[in-house]
MARKEZA-825973 format. One line per field, with one value per residue: residue in three letters; x, y, z of N, C-alpha, C in turn; chain. Coordinates in steps of 0.2 Angstrom, whole numbers, plus 5000, padded with zeros to 4 digits. Layout:
// residues N
aa = (Ala | ...)
n_X = (X | ...)
n_Y = (Y | ...)
n_Z = (Z | ...)
ca_X = (X | ...)
ca_Y = (Y | ...)
ca_Z = (Z | ...)
c_X = (X | ...)
c_Y = (Y | ...)
c_Z = (Z | ...)
ch = (A | ...)
//
This chain:
// residues 157
aa = (Unk | Unk | Unk | Unk | Unk | Unk | Unk | Unk | Unk | Unk | Unk | Unk | Unk | Unk | Unk | Unk | Unk | Unk | Unk | Unk | Unk | Unk | Unk | Unk | Unk | Unk | Unk | Unk | Unk | Unk | Unk | Unk | Unk | Unk | Unk | Unk | Unk | Unk | Unk | Unk | Unk | Unk | Unk | Unk | Unk | Unk | Unk | Unk | Unk | Unk | Unk | Unk | Unk | Unk | Unk | Unk | Unk | Unk | Unk | Unk | Unk | Unk | Unk | Unk | Unk | Unk | Unk | Unk | Unk | Unk | Unk | Unk | Unk | Unk | Unk | Unk | Unk | Unk | Unk | Unk | Unk | Unk | Unk | Unk | Unk | Unk | Unk | Unk | Unk | Unk | Unk | Unk | Unk | Unk | Unk | Unk | Unk | Unk | Unk | Unk | Unk | Unk | Unk | Unk | Unk | Unk | Unk | Unk | Unk | Unk | Unk | Unk | Unk | Unk | Unk | Unk | Unk | Unk | Unk | Unk | Unk | Unk | Unk | Unk | Unk | Unk | Unk | Unk | Unk | Unk | Unk | Unk | Unk | Unk | Unk | Unk | Unk | Unk | Unk | Unk | Unk | Unk | Unk | Unk | Unk | Unk | Unk | Unk | Unk | Unk | Unk | Unk | Unk | Unk | Unk | Unk | Unk)
n_X = (5438 | 5425 | 5425 | 5418 | 5404 | 5399 | 5398 | 5403 | 5392 | 5389 | 5379 | 5374 | 5379 | 5394 | 5396 | 5382 | 5378 | 5386 | 5381 | 5367 | 5369 | 5374 | 5364 | 5354 | 5361 | 5361 | 5348 | 5344 | 5352 | 5347 | 5334 | 5337 | 5349 | 5365 | 5379 | 5397 | 5409 | 5405 | 5406 | 5420 | 5434 | 5445 | 5441 | 5432 | 5442 | 5450 | 5440 | 5439 | 5452 | 5453 | 5442 | 5448 | 5459 | 5453 | 5446 | 5457 | 5464 | 5454 | 5452 | 5465 | 5466 | 5456 | 5461 | 5471 | 5464 | 5458 | 5469 | 5473 | 5464 | 5452 | 5436 | 5428 | 5416 | 5408 | 5397 | 5400 | 5410 | 5426 | 5442 | 5455 | 5468 | 5473 | 5488 | 5496 | 5501 | 5490 | 5484 | 5495 | 5496 | 5483 | 5469 | 5458 | 5457 | 5447 | 5436 | 5441 | 5445 | 5432 | 5427 | 5435 | 5431 | 5418 | 5419 | 5426 | 5416 | 5407 | 5413 | 5417 | 5404 | 5400 | 5393 | 5386 | 5378 | 5383 | 5394 | 5388 | 5381 | 5391 | 5396 | 5385 | 5386 | 5399 | 5399 | 5389 | 5396 | 5408 | 5402 | 5392 | 5398 | 5413 | 5418 | 5411 | 5416 | 5429 | 5427 | 5423 | 5434 | 5444 | 5438 | 5439 | 5452 | 5460 | 5475 | 5483 | 5476 | 5475 | 5488 | 5491 | 5481 | 5487 | 5498 | 5494 | 5486 | 5468 | 5461 | 5470 | 5487)
n_Y = (5668 | 5670 | 5673 | 5687 | 5690 | 5699 | 5715 | 5728 | 5732 | 5745 | 5759 | 5769 | 5776 | 5785 | 5798 | 5802 | 5804 | 5815 | 5824 | 5825 | 5830 | 5843 | 5848 | 5849 | 5858 | 5870 | 5873 | 5875 | 5886 | 5895 | 5896 | 5901 | 5911 | 5909 | 5915 | 5911 | 5919 | 5931 | 5933 | 5935 | 5940 | 5932 | 5920 | 5915 | 5913 | 5903 | 5893 | 5889 | 5885 | 5874 | 5866 | 5863 | 5856 | 5845 | 5840 | 5837 | 5827 | 5817 | 5814 | 5810 | 5798 | 5791 | 5789 | 5780 | 5769 | 5766 | 5763 | 5752 | 5743 | 5740 | 5741 | 5757 | 5761 | 5758 | 5749 | 5739 | 5724 | 5723 | 5722 | 5722 | 5728 | 5744 | 5753 | 5763 | 5780 | 5792 | 5783 | 5778 | 5786 | 5788 | 5778 | 5781 | 5790 | 5796 | 5798 | 5807 | 5817 | 5821 | 5826 | 5837 | 5844 | 5846 | 5854 | 5865 | 5870 | 5874 | 5883 | 5892 | 5897 | 5902 | 5897 | 5892 | 5881 | 5870 | 5866 | 5862 | 5851 | 5843 | 5835 | 5824 | 5819 | 5815 | 5804 | 5796 | 5792 | 5786 | 5775 | 5769 | 5768 | 5768 | 5759 | 5747 | 5745 | 5742 | 5730 | 5721 | 5722 | 5716 | 5703 | 5699 | 5700 | 5697 | 5694 | 5702 | 5714 | 5717 | 5720 | 5731 | 5740 | 5741 | 5749 | 5761 | 5776 | 5777 | 5789 | 5802 | 5801)
n_Z = (5822 | 5811 | 5793 | 5787 | 5777 | 5762 | 5766 | 5777 | 5784 | 5787 | 5794 | 5785 | 5769 | 5771 | 5764 | 5763 | 5776 | 5780 | 5771 | 5774 | 5787 | 5784 | 5776 | 5786 | 5795 | 5787 | 5785 | 5798 | 5801 | 5792 | 5798 | 5811 | 5813 | 5818 | 5820 | 5820 | 5820 | 5815 | 5801 | 5798 | 5788 | 5789 | 5794 | 5784 | 5775 | 5782 | 5783 | 5770 | 5767 | 5776 | 5770 | 5757 | 5761 | 5767 | 5756 | 5747 | 5755 | 5756 | 5742 | 5739 | 5747 | 5741 | 5728 | 5731 | 5735 | 5724 | 5716 | 5722 | 5719 | 5727 | 5734 | 5736 | 5741 | 5756 | 5756 | 5748 | 5746 | 5754 | 5746 | 5748 | 5760 | 5762 | 5763 | 5760 | 5755 | 5762 | 5770 | 5778 | 5789 | 5794 | 5797 | 5791 | 5780 | 5771 | 5778 | 5788 | 5779 | 5775 | 5787 | 5789 | 5777 | 5780 | 5792 | 5787 | 5778 | 5788 | 5795 | 5785 | 5781 | 5792 | 5804 | 5819 | 5820 | 5813 | 5820 | 5832 | 5827 | 5824 | 5834 | 5837 | 5824 | 5823 | 5832 | 5827 | 5815 | 5821 | 5828 | 5820 | 5808 | 5807 | 5817 | 5814 | 5801 | 5805 | 5813 | 5803 | 5794 | 5802 | 5804 | 5791 | 5786 | 5797 | 5806 | 5798 | 5796 | 5810 | 5813 | 5805 | 5811 | 5824 | 5821 | 5814 | 5817 | 5821 | 5817 | 5816 | 5817)
ca_X = (5433 | 5423 | 5426 | 5412 | 5401 | 5396 | 5401 | 5404 | 5386 | 5388 | 5372 | 5373 | 5385 | 5396 | 5394 | 5375 | 5378 | 5388 | 5376 | 5361 | 5371 | 5375 | 5357 | 5351 | 5365 | 5359 | 5341 | 5344 | 5355 | 5342 | 5329 | 5340 | 5356 | 5370 | 5386 | 5403 | 5414 | 5403 | 5409 | 5427 | 5437 | 5450 | 5437 | 5430 | 5448 | 5451 | 5436 | 5441 | 5458 | 5451 | 5439 | 5452 | 5463 | 5449 | 5445 | 5463 | 5465 | 5449 | 5454 | 5471 | 5464 | 5451 | 5465 | 5475 | 5460 | 5457 | 5475 | 5474 | 5458 | 5447 | 5430 | 5427 | 5409 | 5408 | 5392 | 5402 | 5415 | 5433 | 5446 | 5462 | 5470 | 5477 | 5492 | 5500 | 5498 | 5487 | 5483 | 5500 | 5495 | 5476 | 5466 | 5451 | 5458 | 5442 | 5432 | 5445 | 5444 | 5425 | 5426 | 5438 | 5427 | 5412 | 5421 | 5427 | 5410 | 5403 | 5417 | 5416 | 5397 | 5399 | 5387 | 5387 | 5374 | 5387 | 5398 | 5383 | 5379 | 5397 | 5396 | 5381 | 5388 | 5405 | 5397 | 5386 | 5402 | 5412 | 5399 | 5388 | 5402 | 5420 | 5418 | 5408 | 5421 | 5435 | 5426 | 5422 | 5441 | 5447 | 5436 | 5440 | 5459 | 5463 | 5481 | 5486 | 5473 | 5476 | 5495 | 5490 | 5478 | 5491 | 5503 | 5492 | 5480 | 5461 | 5460 | 5476 | 5493)
ca_Y = (5672 | 5668 | 5678 | 5691 | 5690 | 5705 | 5721 | 5730 | 5734 | 5752 | 5761 | 5773 | 5778 | 5791 | 5805 | 5804 | 5806 | 5822 | 5828 | 5826 | 5835 | 5849 | 5851 | 5851 | 5864 | 5876 | 5874 | 5878 | 5893 | 5899 | 5897 | 5905 | 5913 | 5908 | 5916 | 5910 | 5924 | 5937 | 5933 | 5938 | 5937 | 5927 | 5914 | 5912 | 5910 | 5897 | 5888 | 5887 | 5881 | 5867 | 5862 | 5861 | 5851 | 5839 | 5837 | 5834 | 5821 | 5812 | 5812 | 5806 | 5792 | 5788 | 5787 | 5775 | 5764 | 5764 | 5760 | 5745 | 5739 | 5739 | 5745 | 5763 | 5761 | 5753 | 5744 | 5733 | 5720 | 5726 | 5716 | 5723 | 5733 | 5749 | 5755 | 5768 | 5787 | 5794 | 5777 | 5777 | 5790 | 5787 | 5772 | 5783 | 5797 | 5798 | 5801 | 5813 | 5822 | 5823 | 5830 | 5843 | 5848 | 5849 | 5860 | 5871 | 5873 | 5877 | 5889 | 5897 | 5899 | 5906 | 5895 | 5887 | 5874 | 5865 | 5864 | 5858 | 5845 | 5839 | 5830 | 5818 | 5816 | 5811 | 5798 | 5791 | 5790 | 5782 | 5769 | 5767 | 5767 | 5766 | 5753 | 5742 | 5743 | 5739 | 5723 | 5718 | 5721 | 5711 | 5697 | 5697 | 5700 | 5694 | 5697 | 5707 | 5720 | 5719 | 5723 | 5738 | 5743 | 5743 | 5753 | 5767 | 5778 | 5777 | 5796 | 5805 | 5800)
ca_Z = (5819 | 5804 | 5788 | 5786 | 5770 | 5759 | 5767 | 5784 | 5788 | 5790 | 5794 | 5779 | 5766 | 5775 | 5761 | 5764 | 5783 | 5780 | 5767 | 5779 | 5793 | 5781 | 5775 | 5793 | 5797 | 5783 | 5787 | 5805 | 5800 | 5789 | 5802 | 5816 | 5812 | 5824 | 5818 | 5824 | 5820 | 5811 | 5794 | 5798 | 5782 | 5790 | 5796 | 5778 | 5772 | 5786 | 5781 | 5763 | 5768 | 5779 | 5765 | 5752 | 5764 | 5768 | 5749 | 5745 | 5759 | 5754 | 5735 | 5739 | 5749 | 5736 | 5723 | 5733 | 5735 | 5717 | 5713 | 5725 | 5716 | 5732 | 5733 | 5740 | 5744 | 5761 | 5755 | 5744 | 5749 | 5753 | 5743 | 5751 | 5765 | 5758 | 5768 | 5757 | 5755 | 5768 | 5775 | 5782 | 5795 | 5797 | 5794 | 5788 | 5777 | 5767 | 5783 | 5791 | 5774 | 5775 | 5793 | 5787 | 5773 | 5784 | 5796 | 5782 | 5776 | 5794 | 5797 | 5780 | 5781 | 5799 | 5808 | 5825 | 5819 | 5810 | 5826 | 5836 | 5824 | 5823 | 5839 | 5835 | 5817 | 5824 | 5836 | 5822 | 5811 | 5824 | 5830 | 5815 | 5802 | 5808 | 5822 | 5810 | 5796 | 5809 | 5815 | 5797 | 5791 | 5807 | 5803 | 5784 | 5785 | 5803 | 5809 | 5794 | 5798 | 5817 | 5813 | 5802 | 5816 | 5829 | 5818 | 5812 | 5821 | 5818 | 5814 | 5814 | 5821)
c_X = (5431 | 5424 | 5419 | 5410 | 5399 | 5400 | 5401 | 5398 | 5385 | 5381 | 5369 | 5379 | 5387 | 5395 | 5387 | 5375 | 5380 | 5383 | 5370 | 5363 | 5372 | 5368 | 5354 | 5354 | 5362 | 5352 | 5340 | 5347 | 5351 | 5336 | 5331 | 5347 | 5360 | 5377 | 5391 | 5407 | 5411 | 5405 | 5415 | 5430 | 5442 | 5447 | 5435 | 5436 | 5450 | 5447 | 5437 | 5447 | 5457 | 5447 | 5443 | 5457 | 5459 | 5447 | 5451 | 5465 | 5460 | 5451 | 5460 | 5470 | 5460 | 5456 | 5469 | 5471 | 5459 | 5463 | 5476 | 5468 | 5453 | 5441 | 5430 | 5421 | 5409 | 5402 | 5394 | 5408 | 5422 | 5437 | 5453 | 5463 | 5474 | 5481 | 5496 | 5497 | 5496 | 5485 | 5489 | 5500 | 5488 | 5473 | 5460 | 5452 | 5452 | 5437 | 5435 | 5444 | 5437 | 5424 | 5429 | 5434 | 5421 | 5413 | 5423 | 5421 | 5406 | 5407 | 5416 | 5409 | 5395 | 5393 | 5389 | 5383 | 5378 | 5392 | 5394 | 5381 | 5385 | 5398 | 5392 | 5384 | 5395 | 5404 | 5394 | 5392 | 5406 | 5409 | 5396 | 5392 | 5409 | 5421 | 5416 | 5413 | 5427 | 5433 | 5426 | 5430 | 5445 | 5445 | 5438 | 5448 | 5463 | 5470 | 5484 | 5483 | 5474 | 5483 | 5494 | 5486 | 5482 | 5496 | 5501 | 5486 | 5473 | 5460 | 5466 | 5482 | 5500)
c_Y = (5670 | 5674 | 5681 | 5690 | 5697 | 5711 | 5722 | 5732 | 5741 | 5755 | 5765 | 5774 | 5785 | 5798 | 5807 | 5806 | 5813 | 5826 | 5830 | 5831 | 5842 | 5852 | 5853 | 5858 | 5870 | 5878 | 5878 | 5885 | 5897 | 5901 | 5902 | 5906 | 5913 | 5909 | 5914 | 5916 | 5931 | 5938 | 5937 | 5935 | 5932 | 5920 | 5911 | 5909 | 5903 | 5891 | 5885 | 5883 | 5874 | 5863 | 5859 | 5855 | 5844 | 5836 | 5834 | 5827 | 5816 | 5810 | 5808 | 5799 | 5788 | 5785 | 5781 | 5768 | 5761 | 5760 | 5753 | 5740 | 5737 | 5743 | 5751 | 5763 | 5756 | 5748 | 5738 | 5730 | 5724 | 5720 | 5717 | 5728 | 5738 | 5752 | 5761 | 5775 | 5789 | 5789 | 5775 | 5781 | 5790 | 5782 | 5774 | 5790 | 5800 | 5801 | 5807 | 5819 | 5825 | 5827 | 5837 | 5847 | 5851 | 5855 | 5866 | 5874 | 5877 | 5883 | 5895 | 5900 | 5902 | 5904 | 5890 | 5881 | 5869 | 5862 | 5860 | 5852 | 5840 | 5833 | 5823 | 5815 | 5812 | 5804 | 5793 | 5788 | 5785 | 5775 | 5766 | 5765 | 5764 | 5759 | 5747 | 5740 | 5739 | 5731 | 5719 | 5717 | 5716 | 5704 | 5694 | 5696 | 5698 | 5698 | 5702 | 5714 | 5722 | 5722 | 5730 | 5742 | 5746 | 5748 | 5760 | 5769 | 5778 | 5783 | 5799 | 5803 | 5802)
c_Z = (5812 | 5799 | 5787 | 5779 | 5768 | 5761 | 5775 | 5788 | 5790 | 5789 | 5788 | 5776 | 5769 | 5771 | 5762 | 5771 | 5783 | 5776 | 5771 | 5784 | 5790 | 5779 | 5781 | 5795 | 5793 | 5784 | 5793 | 5805 | 5797 | 5794 | 5808 | 5816 | 5818 | 5822 | 5823 | 5825 | 5816 | 5804 | 5793 | 5791 | 5783 | 5791 | 5789 | 5775 | 5775 | 5784 | 5774 | 5763 | 5771 | 5774 | 5760 | 5755 | 5765 | 5761 | 5746 | 5748 | 5756 | 5747 | 5735 | 5742 | 5744 | 5730 | 5725 | 5734 | 5728 | 5714 | 5716 | 5723 | 5721 | 5731 | 5738 | 5744 | 5749 | 5761 | 5751 | 5748 | 5748 | 5751 | 5745 | 5756 | 5761 | 5764 | 5766 | 5757 | 5762 | 5773 | 5779 | 5789 | 5798 | 5793 | 5790 | 5785 | 5773 | 5772 | 5787 | 5786 | 5774 | 5781 | 5792 | 5783 | 5776 | 5788 | 5792 | 5780 | 5782 | 5795 | 5792 | 5779 | 5788 | 5803 | 5813 | 5824 | 5817 | 5816 | 5831 | 5833 | 5823 | 5828 | 5838 | 5828 | 5819 | 5828 | 5831 | 5817 | 5814 | 5826 | 5824 | 5808 | 5803 | 5812 | 5818 | 5805 | 5800 | 5810 | 5808 | 5794 | 5796 | 5805 | 5796 | 5783 | 5791 | 5805 | 5804 | 5795 | 5805 | 5817 | 5811 | 5807 | 5822 | 5827 | 5816 | 5816 | 5817 | 5814 | 5812 | 5819 | 5819)
ch = (A | A | A | A | A | A | A | A | A | A | A | A | A | A | A | A | A | A | A | A | A | A | A | A | A | A | A | A | A | A | A | A | A | A | A | A | A | A | A | A | A | A | A | A | A | A | A | A | A | A | A | A | A | A | A | A | A | A | A | A | A | A | A | A | A | A | A | A | A | A | A | A | A | A | A | A | A | A | A | A | A | A | A | A | A | A | A | A | A | A | A | A | A | A | A | A | A | A | A | A | A | A | A | A | A | A | A | A | A | A | A | A | A | A | A | A | A | A | A | A | A | A | A | A | A | A | A | A | A | A | A | A | A | A | A | A | A | A | A | A | A | A | A | A | A | A | A | A | A | A | A | A | A | A | A | A | A)
//
């Protein structure tokens, strides 16, 4: 396999994908309220906990990428494989973190629309971002990435 040039070719920056999904969620919720739990206090608290966990996981992963000297932006070339910190139990801690933050906001704001949009968002992330990044990393780092890939779960393991 030849070494890929440039970047992974993701369809869009992942934070933008999540932001668009959140905007659509809130517009739909404003247009047609579809509560999940009727603003139960425990649900808002659970949403906050999920959001904080997601934010913490994403920031932890980001800090490990910065420490390794590699680009966080998938539109830029990757310079190294990061395996420490949250990368030891998920190959995608930033994306798992964004998903938890998104779910936290959805539950915290008590809207089914966020849950409904979660499936297409997850498919777009998987096919348009994660699978493309994996092909890119495998092409760029070869056996080193394949070994890492076989040892660590794509999402959580």
